[in-house]
Residue, then its C-alpha position, 0 to 999 in steps of 0.5 A: m483479512r490482510s492475509g486473505l485467510t479469513p473468510t470475508g463474507p457479509a457475516a464475517i464483515a458484520s462480525l468485525r464491524r461489531e468488534i470495531d464498534r466495541l473499541p473505545t472512541d477516544s482519540e488514541w483508538m480512532v486510528e485503529r478503528a479507521t485502519f479496520e474500516l480501510l481493510i474492510r473496504y479493501t476486502r470488499k474491493d470498494w476502492a473509493g472507500v479505501v481511498a476515503a478511509y486512507h485520507d482520513l487516516e492520513s489526516r491523523t497520522v502517517p498511515v504506513g501500514t495501510a499505504y500499500y492498500a491505498a496506493e493500489a486503490l488509487e491505481r484502480l481508480g485511475r489516479p496514478d499521480e496520487a498512487a505514486r505519492v502514496s507509494r513513495l511515502l511507503a517506500t521511503h518511510r523508515t519505521r517498523g510499520a513499513s516492512p522491507y517487503r511492502r517497501g520493496q513492493a512500493w518501490l516497484r509500483l513507484g517505478i512502474l508508475r513513473q515509467q507509465a508517466g514517461d519519467a524514465d529517470g525516476a523509474r530507473r531510480a525507483f527500480e534501483s532503490l528496490l534492488r538496493l533494498w533487496d540486495r540479498a533477495p534471490r534474483d528469481t524473486p518476482e519483484i526483482r525480476e520485474a525491476e530488472r526487466a523494467g529497468s532494462l527497458g527504460 
């Protein structure tokens, strides 16, 4: 579901829900259950549901693996300050759960959100953080081009 390669029609979602229901209900599995629920809601473009599932996860752990989805949902719901907070969480978290790719995307989104909020200095710092994180990435990578373009505007 995360990659978009799995069919996500009602039958596939119902099948996944049945699998989730088979997971144990003790506390260590609650994070896994909530993560799958968030991904189902994201696939269905239920942005309010994504945010609700993310906040449920956030109360249990630092949900780095799902932060990218929650930040996008918060943006779509017109909540840029919260989206910036979640993007910053993902961009600055140093665990294996935060891939360099997602962290770079989070820096880019954070820069764009700060730019939209009129915080030119914060935007510049976010774009520079992306460029430092991806210092070996090809310069024609879309996120690199966007960060360089947006950084030159500010």
